[in-house]
N, C-alpha and C positions, 0 to 999 in steps of 0.2 A: 504493500500500500504506500502510495506517495504521501509525504507529509509536508511538502513545500507549498504552503498556502498563505505566504506572508504578503507578497507584493502585488498580486494581481487582483483586480476587482472580482468579487464573488459572483456566482451565477445570478442572473436576474437583477444585477445592480446592487445586491446586498453585500456588505463587507464580509470578507472571509475571516475565519478565526485566526488570530495571531498566535501561531503555534509556539514560536520562541518565547513570547511573553507568558503564555500559559504554562509552558514548562518551567519557566523561571519561578513563578509564584506557586505552582502546584507540587512540583517534584522536589519537596524539601526533605532533608534528613529527618527520619522518624515518622514521616507521613505514610499513610496507607498507600498513597499513589506513587507508583514506581516507574511508570512509563506513559507517554501520550503519543498517539498516532492519529493523524487527521488525513482523510482521503478526500479527493475531489468528488468521487462518486463511488457508491458501493450498493450491492443489492440489500445487504443487511449487516449492520454493525454487530448484531448478535452472532451471525454466522462467522464473521471475522474473528470474534473473540473465541468462539467454540474451536475454530481452527488453531488459534494460538494456544488454547489449553492442550490440544493434541500435540503441539510442538513443545510443551513443557514450560510455557510462559509463567512467570511468577505472579503472585497476588499483586493487585494494584494496577494492572494494565488498564488504561483508559483508551478506548477507540471511538473516535467521532468521525462524522462525514458531513460534507456540505450538501450532499444530495443522496438520499436513500430511495432506491427504486422499487424495493420489494420488502418493506417493513412488515413484520408479523406481530400480532398481538395475541391476547388470550383467545381461546376458542378458534385459533388459526385464522383470525381476521387479518386481512392484508391491505396495505395502502402504499401510495407513493407520496413523498413529501416534496413540495416545491423547493427548488434549489435555494438555499440560504434562508428559508423562512422559519425553520425550526431548529431546535437543538436535538440532534440525533446522536446518542451516545450509549455505549455499552461498557461495563466495567467487569473485571475479573476479581472475584472474591474467593478466598479459601478459608472458610470458618472452621479451621481445625480446632478440635476440642468441643465443638457444638454437635450434639447428637443429631443425626439426620432428621428425626421427627421435628426438631425445633427449627429446622431450615424453613418450615412453613411460615415463619415470621418475617423472612426476608422480603417477600412481596409487600407486606404491610409496612415494614421499615422503609422501603423504597418509596411507597406512596406518601408516607409522612414527610420524607425528605423533599419530595417534589412540592407538596402542599406548603411546607415552610418556605421553600424557595419562591413560590408564587406570592406568598404573603410578604416576603422581603422586597418584592418588586411592587408592592402596593396594591396587590389584587387579593381580595377577600375570598378565599376558597375553602373547601371542605372535602372530606374523604367519604366516598361511597365504597363500601366493602367490595373487594379487598383493597384495591389501590387506585380506583378512578378518582382523579382530582377534578372537582366540579366547581363551577362558578355560577351560582343561581341555576343549577340544573344542567349547565352546559359543560361538556368535557374539554379539558385543556391539555390533557396528556394521555399517553398510552405507555404501559409498562408490561414487559414480558421477562420472566425469570426462567432460566433453563439450567438443568444440571448437566455438566459435561465431565467426562473422565479422560484423564491423560496420564502420562508417566509419573507426574507428581501427585496423583490421586484425584479425588473428586473436587470439582469447583462449581461455584455458582456464577452464572453469566447473567448479569443484571442489565437489561435493555430499557432505555428510557427515550421516549419521543415527546418533546414539549413544544407546543405551538407557541412561537415567540412573536414573529412579525407577520404571521399569516393574515391575509384579508378575508372577509367573508366569502368572496368568490373562489378563494383558494382552498377552502375547507371542504371536506368530503360530504358533510351532512350539516343540516341547520342546527343540530344539537351540539356542534363543536364550537370552540371559541379559541382565542389566543390571548397572550399577554397584551399585545397591542390593542386588540379590540376592547379589552377590559380596562384600558387606560393605565397600563403599567408605568412605573416611574423610569424603567429602563427596558429597552429591547436589544441591548448589546449582548449578543450571544456569549461573548467571552466572559462578561460579568456574570451572566446567568449561570454559565458552566461553573465558575468559581463558587458561586453561592450553593449550587446543587451539590458539588463534590464536598464542600465544607459541611453541609448538613448530613450527607451520607456518612462521612467519617465520624462526625460527632455522635450519630446514632449507633453506628456499627461498633465502634470501639468498646463502649460499656456492655453492649449485648454480647460481644465476643468474650470480653474479660469475665463475664458472669456465666460463661459456658451456656449461653442461650437463655438465661433466665429472662422471661419477657416482662417482668413486673413494671419496670420504669417505662419500657417501650409501650406496653399495653395502656398505661395511664395516659401517656402523651397522645397515643392514637385515639383513645376514647374521647379525649377533649376535642379532637378535630372531626370526629365522625358525624356525618349527616344521615347515616343509615339507622343508628340506634334510635329507637322510639318511633320509627316509621313503620307503616304497614308496607310490606314488600311482597313482590312476586318473584320467585326464584325458579329459573329454568335449569333443571338438574341435568348432569351429563347423560343420564339414562333416558332423557326425553320427557320425564315427568315434570310436573310443576307443583311447587309448594307456595302457598300464600299464608301469610301470618304476620305477626309483629316481631321485628328484630329487636331483641332486648339485651344482647350481650355478645362479647367476643371471648371465647374460652381460652384456656392456657396454651392451646396449640394454634391460636389465631383463627379458629373457625367461627363463623357467624352462627349465633344461636337464634333460631326462629321458632317461637312457640315451643321451646324446650328441645328442639332438634338441632344438633350441631351440623353445619354445612361446611364441607371443606372445599367444594368447587361448585360453581354455578353462575349463571348470568342474572344479576339482581336488578330489578326495576322497582323504584319507589312508587308505591300506589298513593299513599297520603300519610301525613304525620298523624300520630295518635295524640290528641290533646288531653 
């Protein structure tokens, strides 16, 4: 992947990420982040990081792109991002010492990091379980986590797509939005990336140090949740549908709806319960 994105105008007239500056401020001694690669275009940053895992890449690799042509989300949803309009990034994490069942908290941790990033940019957002970041019901980001195996053992590939400067006609559906549309204080993708990786590291380190104990993470997540207290409809992987009140997140990060713990499903908010 080419990483020379410093001096030429970005696709569509949007400024490219300044790779040298980002490396200077992100790749610090003692940081989780150990490498940064930025490509002009790729099909999927997640696929790039999965390949890096297979090649034995260390924890902390960050891979971003100016133009993602075949991004993937949960439930195998796919989309193409306009060049330079979004922050398309995947990171490689190796939560050694955390039991695999507790890795289920990584999608929620990532959603919380994106939510806090949007708030730092002046956009009031909230979390729909597990990790959809919403602004008044409109989705501003997409997140996909995958497990990958390589010579150094299992790794988590954390993929994030955040709509930054996208205009309404560039978004795939009317229920999507962007930082720019919501009046963000900055749409500089370099600044947004620094904020995002900062929040990821601040949430990841204590979770890792506690061997995956979700107590602090769960507290912070619940504070930002717009799902709890709502009547929801959940389309489950087996094709069935569950409707009820979402009233908790359990110790494994599962959504509890009318006493039933849900580990996977597509959630729709029906209405809040007053």
